[in-house]
N, C-alpha and C positions, 0 to 999 in steps of 0.2 A: 126573677129578682135575686134569688139565692146565688146564682152563678155570677151576677154582676157584683155582688158584695163579697164573694168568696175570696178574691185576691186581696183587696184592701184590708179586710178584717183579718185574713190569714197572715198578712205581712206584719200587721201591728202585734198580733199575738206572738209571732215568731221573734220579733225584736224584744218584746217583754220577757219571753222565756230565755232568750240568750243572755240577758243581764241577771235574771233571777237564778238561773241554773245553767251556766255555760258548758259544763262538762259533756252532756249528751250531744250538743250541737258541735262542739269541738271534735268529739269522737267521730261523728257522722261526716264532718268535712274531711277528715283524714282517711276515710275509707277509700278503697280502690275496687273498681269492678273487675279489673284484671291488672296484670303487671304493667300494662301500657296505657290503661284508661282510668283516670281518676273519677271519683264520684261527681265532682263539679262538671267535668267535661261530658260525662254520661248524661247528666241532667240537661245540659245545653243541647246535646244531640237530640234528646227526646222532644224538647221544645220545637226545634226546627223541623223535625220529622213530621210532627203533627201539624205545624203551621204550613209546611209544604203540601201536605195532603188536603188541607182546607183552602189552599190558595186559589184565588179566582183571577186568572190572567186578564180576563176581559174587563176587570174593574179599573185598569190603568191604561190611559192612552199615551203611547210613547210618541209624543209630538214635540213641537218647539216649546210649548208651554211647560211640559213636563221637564224638559232639559233645563229651562230657565229656573224653574222651581228647585230642581235638584242642585244646580250649581249655586244658586243664591243661598240655599240652606247650608251647603258645604262651606261657603265663605264665612257665613256668620258663626256656624257651629265650631269650625276648626281654626279660624283666623281671628275673628273679632272677639269671640268668647274669652280667650285667655287675656286679651287686652282689658276686657270688662272685669275679669278676675283681678288683674293688677290694680285697676282703678278702685274696685270695691275694697281691696286690702288697704289701699291708701286712705280711703274715706273712714274706715274703721280703725285706723292707726294700729294695724297689726304689726307684730315683730317680723323679722326677716324670715325665720323658719315657718311660723304660722302662715305668713303671706305666701311663701313658696308652696305650701300644701294646697292652699286655695287656688293658686294660679295653675298648678299642675292638674288639679281636678277639672278646672275650666278648659284646659287645653285638650282634654281627652275626647276620643270619638264616642259614638253611642254605645251603650252597654249591649252585649251580645244576647241578652236574655229578656230582661224585663220590659224594654221598650216595645218589643214585638208583642208580648203578651198584653201589655197595657193598651196598646192600639187595638188589639182584638177585643179586649174587654169593653172598650169604649165604642165599639162598632165602627172602627176606622178601617182604612185600607191596609190590610196586612201585607199585601204584595209590595206596596210602596214602602212600608216600614222595613221590610226585608232588604229591598234594593238600597235604601238609604243606609241601613246598618252595614251591609257589605261594602258599599261604595265609600262611605265616610271612613270606615276602618282602614281600607286600603290607602286612601289619601292621607290618613294620619301618619303613615310611615314617613312621609315627607314633612308634614306640617308640625308634628310634635317637636322634633329637634329644632326646627326653625323658630317656632314661637317660644319654646323654653329658653333658647339661647338669647332671644330678644327680651323676654320678660323676667327671667329668673336670675338672681345673683348667686352663682355657685362656682366653686373651683373644680367641679367634676366635669367629665367629658360625657356628652350625650350620645348614646348609641342604642338604637332601638332594635337592632337585628331584624331587618325587614323581611328576609327570607323566612325566618321562623314565624313571624306574624302572618305572612301570606299563607303559609302551609296550614297554620292553625285555623285561619278563616275558611279556607277551602274545606278542611276536614270537619269542622264543627258547625259551619253555617251553610255553605253552598251545597255540599254533597248531601247532607240529610234533607235539605229543602227539595233538591232535585229528585231524590229517591222517593220522598213522600208524594210529590206531585205526580211522578210517573206511576207509582203504585195506584193512585186514585184513577188515573187514565186507564190503567191496565184492568183493574177490577171493576171500574165504573160503579163504585159504591162510596157512600158517605161513611165516615167513621161513626160508630155508636156514640150516643150522646155522652156517655161516661168518659170517653176520651177527650171531650172538650175541657175537662178539668185537669188534664195532664200538664199542659204548659203552666197554668197557674200554680199547681202543686209543686212543680219543679222550681219555679221562681221562689216560692215560699221556703222551700228547703234550702235553696242557695242563700237566701237572706239569713235564715236561721243559722246555718253553718258559718257564714262569714262573720256575723256580729258576735256569735259565741266565741269564735277564735280571737276576736279583737276586743273582747270585753275588758281585759286587763289594761289595755291602752287607755280606755275611757276612764276607768276607775282611778288611774294615776294622775288624771288631769284635774285642774282646779275648776270649781263651778263657775267662777268669773270668766275664765278663758273659754269654757264650753259655751257660755251664754254669748260671748262676743263672736265666737266662730259660728254658732248656730244662727245668729242674726245676720252675719255677713253671707252665709250660705243661702239663707232664705231670700235675701235681697237679690243676690246674683242669680239664683235659680228662677226667681220670679221674673226678672228682666228677660232671661233666656226664653221662658215660656211665652211671655207677652209678645216678644218679637216674632217668635215662630208662628204663633196663632194669628196675629194681625198681619204678618207678612203673607200668610196664606190667603187672608182676605184681600190683601192688596193685589195678589196675583189671580184673584177671582177663582180660587179653588173651592171644590165642594167640601162639605163637612168631613167626609171620610178622609180626604187627602189632608185637610188641616189637622185632623187628629193624629195622623201618621207623622206629620211634621212636628207637631207638639211633643208627642211622647218619644219619638225617635231622635229628631234633631235637637231637642232640648235635654236629652238624657246624656249622662257621662258614665263611662265604665270605670269601676274602681280597681279592677285587677291590673290593668296597664298602668293606672295612676300610681299604685303602690310600687310596682316594678320600676317605674321611672324615678320615683323618689330615691330608691336605692342606687339606681344608675348614676344620678347626679350628685350623690353623696349627701342626701338630705333624708335618709331613711330612719329618722329618729321620731320619738313620740310627738315632739313639738311640731313637726311638719306633717306627720302621718295622721294625727287626730283630726285636723281640719279637713283632710280628705275624707275620713270616715264620717265626720259630721255632715259634710256635704252630701255624701251618699245616703245617709240616714234621712236628712231633710228631703232630698229628692225622692226617696222611696215612699215616704209618708204622703207628701204633697201629690205626687203623680198617681199613686194608687187611689187616693181619695177622689181626685179629679176624674180618673178613668171610671171609677165606680159610679159617680154621679152622672157622667155623660152616658154611660151604658144604660142606666136606669131611665134617663130622659129619652134615649133612643127607643127603649122598650115601650115606654108610655106612648111615644109618637106612633110607633108601629101599631099598637093596640087601638089607638084613636082612628088611624087610617082604616083598619079592618072594620071597626064599628061604623064608620061613615059609609064605607062601601056596602056594608050589609043593610044599612038603612036606606 
């Protein structure tokens, strides 16, 4: 039970600390492991190294059903999602820059870190979550410019530097996952239980550093604007989660696959979102804060859901053991 609550409770504490005392988190985010490796990238590598070690290839069937699920999730997550962001901004009568921030957030691919860890916390299919994360991030090189050009009013030119994004995905996601998987095959051993907390701890540290560095942006925003942006983010993210979950039911997927679809297909990375805001000439507080608010809402909602699903899975497992024993 402690492990299932560790991530959601830890993320809430990290966010609270980042606003009460942002200096330590800002200092931590600026640290570098080496001249070429930032602390953020190091933590992401740790996440995927451990996830690769714990990966069970037999849990996913690479058949027509999987291909259809993967493709449908990509269409909704990368193409329909920004259109929903545009519609949500219209419904909430948001200004041009706040609407731009929400649309940019909605157009993003899955986060490289928390979606995987939340899927694992909820007892979902970690392998499917990794495949979706890598696949959707690669596809986003094409979809981001397309959808932002369609949905966002801006005088800037959209350029995502696809080669850099591809190299980053290979180095931070694919390579550590493969290394972890091969190490497990070579040693034929499971990681000690304490290592099971490494991915969750890395995500908590990433959230702590990110919100600490962004606390000034929040403090300069009016409470009314934050309330409007929070409500719009909650509605948009709720729609994304509902479609991903019930879409999995429509495709007759098991619970483990639906959880991967929920926490990976329904999540959005904030790092690329902030980069894109600067690229299209909207990197001001008015547009950036809605992005940050969306990530804040996503983090709290998803961590709470993952914790609850993980506890339910644990209880079901205990009941199964008790029934078998009787």
